[in-house]
C-alpha positions as CSV (number, residue, x, y, z in Angstrom):
1,M,-61.4,212.6,19.4
2,K,-62.8,209.5,18.6
3,K,-65.4,211.2,16.5
4,T,-62.3,212.7,14.5
5,I,-61.0,209.3,14.1
6,V,-64.0,207.8,12.7
7,I,-65.2,210.7,10.4
8,L,-61.6,210.2,9.2
9,V,-61.7,206.5,8.6
10,I,-65.3,206.9,6.7
11,L,-63.7,209.5,4.5
12,Y,-60.8,207.5,3.7
13,S,-63.1,204.3,2.7
14,A,-64.7,206.7,0.6
15,L,-61.5,207.0,-1.5
16,V,-60.6,203.8,-1.7
17,L,-64.2,202.9,-3.0
18,S,-63.6,205.7,-5.4
19,Y,-60.1,204.2,-7.0
20,N,-61.8,200.9,-7.2
21,N,-64.9,202.1,-8.8
22,Y,-62.8,204.4,-11.4
23,S,-60.4,201.8,-12.3
24,S,-63.2,199.2,-12.8
25,S,-65.2,201.6,-15.0
26,F,-62.0,202.9,-17.0
27,F,-61.0,199.3,-17.6
28,S,-64.3,198.4,-18.4
29,E,-65.1,200.5,-21.1
30,Q,-61.5,199.8,-22.7
31,G,-62.7,195.7,-23.1
32,I,-60.2,195.3,-20.0
33,N,-60.6,193.0,-16.8
34,K,-62.5,194.8,-14.3
35,G,-60.3,193.3,-11.4
36,S,-57.3,194.9,-13.0
37,K,-54.9,196.6,-10.8
38,V,-54.0,200.2,-11.4
39,S,-50.5,200.5,-13.5
40,I,-49.1,203.4,-15.3
41,A,-47.0,203.9,-18.5
42,R,-44.6,205.8,-20.0
43,L,-45.7,207.5,-23.5
44,K,-43.3,207.4,-26.4
45,Y,-43.3,210.3,-28.7
46,S,-40.9,211.0,-31.9
47,G,-39.5,214.5,-32.4
48,G,-36.1,213.4,-30.6
49,G,-36.8,214.3,-27.3
50,D,-35.6,211.3,-24.5
51,W,-38.9,210.2,-23.4
52,F,-37.2,207.0,-22.0
53,N,-35.1,208.9,-19.4
54,D,-34.9,208.0,-15.9
55,P,-36.8,204.4,-16.2
56,S,-37.0,203.8,-12.2
57,A,-39.2,206.5,-11.6
58,E,-42.4,205.0,-12.2
59,V,-41.2,201.8,-10.6
60,N,-40.6,203.6,-7.2
61,M,-43.5,205.9,-7.4
62,L,-45.9,202.3,-7.8
63,E,-43.7,201.4,-4.6
64,Y,-44.7,204.5,-2.5
65,L,-48.5,203.9,-3.7
66,K,-48.3,200.5,-2.0
67,K,-46.7,201.7,0.9
68,N,-48.6,204.7,1.8
69,T,-52.2,204.0,0.2
70,L,-55.0,201.1,-0.1
71,I,-54.6,201.8,-4.1
72,D,-54.5,198.3,-5.7
73,V,-51.3,198.4,-7.4
74,D,-50.3,196.3,-10.1
75,E,-46.6,194.6,-9.6
76,P,-44.1,198.2,-10.2
77,K,-42.6,198.2,-13.4
78,F,-41.5,200.3,-16.2
79,I,-43.9,200.5,-19.2
80,A,-43.7,202.2,-22.2
81,V,-46.6,202.6,-24.7
82,D,-46.7,204.0,-28.2
83,I,-49.2,206.4,-29.2
84,S,-50.4,204.8,-32.1
85,S,-50.8,201.1,-30.2
86,D,-54.2,200.5,-28.6
87,E,-51.9,199.3,-25.8
88,I,-52.4,203.1,-24.4
89,F,-56.1,202.1,-23.5
90,K,-55.1,199.7,-21.1
91,F,-53.6,202.6,-18.9
92,P,-55.7,205.0,-16.8
93,I,-52.7,207.1,-16.5
94,L,-49.8,207.9,-19.0
95,I,-46.6,209.8,-18.3
96,L,-45.1,212.2,-20.5
97,T,-41.6,213.7,-20.0
98,G,-38.2,214.3,-21.2
99,H,-35.4,217.3,-22.3
100,G,-36.1,217.5,-25.7
101,N,-38.3,217.6,-28.8
102,I,-41.7,216.2,-29.1
103,N,-43.8,215.8,-32.1
104,F,-47.3,214.2,-32.7
105,S,-48.5,213.2,-36.4
106,P,-52.1,214.3,-36.8
107,E,-52.9,210.8,-36.4
108,E,-51.5,210.7,-33.1
109,A,-53.1,213.7,-32.1
110,V,-56.4,212.3,-32.6
111,R,-55.3,209.0,-30.6
112,L,-54.3,210.9,-27.6
113,R,-57.4,213.2,-27.5
114,K,-59.4,209.9,-27.7
115,Y,-57.8,208.4,-24.7
116,C,-57.7,211.6,-22.8
117,E,-61.5,212.1,-23.7
118,S,-62.5,208.4,-22.9
119,G,-61.4,208.7,-19.3
120,G,-57.6,208.5,-19.5
121,F,-55.6,210.8,-17.7
122,L,-52.3,212.1,-19.3
123,F,-49.2,213.5,-16.7
124,A,-46.7,215.7,-18.5
125,D,-43.7,216.6,-16.6
126,D,-41.4,218.8,-18.0
127,D,-37.8,217.7,-17.4
128,Y,-36.2,220.9,-18.5
129,G,-36.0,221.6,-22.3
130,M,-39.6,220.3,-23.4
131,D,-41.9,223.1,-22.6
132,E,-41.7,224.9,-25.7
133,S,-42.3,221.6,-28.1
134,F,-45.2,220.3,-25.4
135,R,-47.3,223.5,-25.6
136,K,-47.1,223.2,-29.4
137,E,-47.8,219.7,-29.8
138,I,-50.8,219.6,-26.8
139,K,-52.3,222.4,-29.1
140,K,-52.5,219.5,-31.8
141,V,-54.1,217.5,-29.6
142,F,-56.9,219.9,-28.4
143,P,-56.5,222.8,-30.6
144,D,-59.8,224.5,-28.9
145,K,-58.2,224.6,-25.6
146,N,-55.5,225.8,-23.8
147,L,-53.5,225.4,-21.2
148,I,-55.2,226.9,-17.5
149,E,-53.2,227.3,-14.6
150,L,-54.7,225.6,-11.8
151,P,-55.2,227.6,-8.5
152,F,-53.6,226.3,-5.2
153,N,-57.1,225.3,-3.9
154,H,-57.4,222.6,-6.7
155,P,-58.2,219.4,-5.2
156,I,-55.1,217.9,-7.1
157,Y,-52.8,220.2,-4.4
158,N,-55.0,218.7,-1.6
159,L,-56.6,215.5,-2.0
160,H,-54.5,213.3,-0.2
161,Y,-51.2,215.5,0.9
162,K,-51.6,219.2,1.5
163,F,-49.8,221.5,-0.7
164,S,-50.6,224.9,0.3
165,N,-48.7,226.9,-2.0
166,G,-49.0,224.3,-5.3
167,L,-46.2,222.7,-6.7
168,P,-43.4,221.6,-4.3
169,K,-39.9,223.0,-6.3
170,I,-38.1,219.6,-6.7
171,H,-35.2,221.0,-9.3
172,E,-34.3,224.5,-9.7
173,H,-33.9,224.8,-13.4
174,D,-34.3,228.6,-14.2
175,Q,-35.1,229.2,-10.6
176,K,-38.8,230.5,-11.3
177,P,-41.9,229.4,-9.2
178,P,-43.1,226.0,-10.2
179,Q,-46.8,225.8,-12.1
180,G,-49.1,223.4,-12.8
181,F,-51.4,223.8,-15.4
182,G,-54.5,221.7,-16.9
183,I,-56.8,221.1,-19.7
184,Y,-60.4,219.7,-19.2
185,S,-62.8,217.4,-21.3
186,L,-66.0,218.7,-22.8
187,E,-67.4,217.0,-20.0
188,G,-65.0,219.3,-17.5
189,R,-62.9,216.5,-16.1
190,L,-59.1,217.6,-16.0
191,C,-57.7,214.9,-18.5
192,V,-54.2,216.8,-18.8
193,F,-51.8,217.9,-16.0
194,Y,-48.5,219.6,-16.9
195,T,-46.1,220.6,-14.3
196,Y,-43.2,223.1,-15.4
197,E,-40.2,224.4,-13.2
198,T,-40.4,221.8,-10.9
199,N,-39.3,218.0,-12.4
200,I,-41.6,215.9,-10.5
201,T,-40.3,212.6,-12.1
202,D,-36.7,212.8,-11.5
203,G,-38.0,213.2,-7.7
204,W,-39.3,209.6,-8.2
205,A,-36.1,208.3,-9.6
206,D,-33.1,205.9,-7.9
207,T,-31.2,208.4,-5.7
208,K,-27.9,208.0,-7.7
209,E,-29.3,209.4,-10.4
210,H,-29.9,213.0,-9.1
211,Q,-28.6,213.1,-5.6
212,D,-32.1,214.8,-4.7
213,P,-32.1,214.9,-0.7
214,P,-34.7,212.7,1.1
215,E,-36.9,215.6,1.4
216,K,-37.0,216.4,-1.8
217,R,-37.6,213.2,-2.9
218,E,-40.5,212.8,0.0
219,E,-42.3,215.8,-1.8
220,A,-42.1,214.8,-5.2
221,F,-43.7,211.2,-4.1
222,K,-46.4,212.7,-1.9
223,I,-47.2,215.3,-5.3
224,G,-47.1,212.1,-7.0
225,T,-49.5,210.4,-4.8
226,N,-52.0,213.5,-5.4
227,I,-52.1,213.3,-9.1
228,I,-52.3,209.8,-9.1
229,V,-55.0,209.8,-6.4
230,Y,-56.8,212.6,-8.2
231,A,-56.4,210.9,-11.8
232,L,-58.3,208.0,-10.7
233,M,-61.0,209.5,-8.9
234,N,-62.1,211.7,-11.7
């Protein structure tokens, strides 16, 4: 029993070291202070979709990380960044969500690809209604790549909390099974993760927004932790 506990402590310490090494490396490459704490930002986009919905989502997710991991999290707050701004390179993780249409200009597509291939991670979460436009627009960013469904044994489903059947179902939407898709960089790093038919970020939002039961919110926070941990380690 003691041996098992020691092994778990060592493994967890290695995870924490990986978080710190990754964030230091990313921030250093982008010209940011190496001691920067981890934060995440919402990605603005044109086209009419409500990129700004549920601003409490990231705040609550970061609070959960502070309480349940050893990641050095910055002060939890809602931050939005424009693709055309150099601000995107200050964040190791960008979140894209919404219900409606998305549109990337050719210049924005190039910048978003540069962000992803420079060590950044894009987490896109369909908030019911953005699937068609997201698939079309992400093809502008990666015309040479396709979204690939990730198998249930992928580390993103098992790294911190175990999800043996892949993504949890937070909202019903069209009552289809939830799916997670990825795009890999030229170096083989998963740099885009797209969740469909689940709506993870709604589960992070304040309870008053969607009245999700506690068990669903907990699932959303746990898979969110996995996503963020994976993004910071790879």
